[in-house]
C-alpha positions in Angstrom: -1.5 11.9 -4.2 -0.9 9.3 -6.3 2.6 7.2 -5.5 3.1 4.4 -7.7 6.4 1.9 -6.6 7.5 5.0 -4.4 10.1 2.9 -3.0 11.4 0.5 -5.8 15.0 0.2 -6.3 15.6 2.7 -3.2 17.9 1.7 -0.3 16.9 1.3 3.1 17.4 4.8 4.2 15.7 6.1 1.3 12.5 3.4 2.1 12.3 5.0 5.8 12.4 8.6 4.8 9.7 8.4 1.7 7.5 6.2 3.9 7.9 9.1 6.9 7.1 11.5 4.0 4.0 10.0 2.9 2.7 9.5 6.4 3.6 13.0 7.1 0.9 14.2 4.0 -1.7 11.6 5.1 -1.5 12.8 8.8 -2.0 16.3 7.3 -5.1 15.3 5.4 -3.9 15.0 2.1 -5.6 12.1 0.7 -2.8 9.1 -0.5 -3.2 6.2 -3.1 0.1 4.2 -2.9 0.4 1.2 -5.6 2.9 -1.7 -4.6 3.6 -4.9 -5.7 5.8 -5.4 -1.8 3.3 -6.7 0.2 5.3 -5.8 3.1 5.1 -2.6 2.5 1.3 -2.8 2.0 0.5 -4.0 5.3 3.3 -1.9 7.4 1.7 1.6 5.8 -1.8 1.3 4.5 -5.2 2.1 6.6 -7.1 0.6 3.7 -6.2 -2.0 0.7 -7.8 -2.5 -2.3 -7.0 -5.4 -4.4 -7.2 -5.7 -8.0 -6.8 -9.2 -10.2 -7.5 -8.5 -13.7 -8.2 -4.6 -14.2 -10.7 -4.9 -11.5 -11.1 -4.4 -7.8 -11.9 -7.8 -6.1 -12.2 -6.5 -2.5 -11.1 -3.5 0.0 -9.7 -4.5 3.2 -9.6 -2.7 6.6 -6.4 -2.7 8.1 -7.1 -5.4 10.7 -8.6 -7.3 7.9 -4.8 -7.2 6.1 -2.7 -10.3 5.8 -0.6 -11.8 3.2 -3.3 -14.5 2.9 -6.2 -11.9 2.6 -4.5 -10.4 0.3 -3.3 -12.7 -2.0 -6.9 -14.5 -2.0 -8.4 -11.7 -3.4 -5.6 -11.1 -6.1 -5.8 -14.6 -7.7 -10.0 -14.4 -7.6 
């Protein structure tokens, strides 16, 4: 499943419900890709993060490697 900006423009309660549903899909074995410009959402809900710049992947980070700084460094590379 691909989710592109799944919580953009929704209220806090709806955002939490969307995150819960996406996590349940992943826990049940569904492959999930979430595309988001919300770095806090990415940090809170990703197992791995692929960062892109100018249409190409500049790096893939494991959850333990993710920080706003590490993501932004790859995003401007």
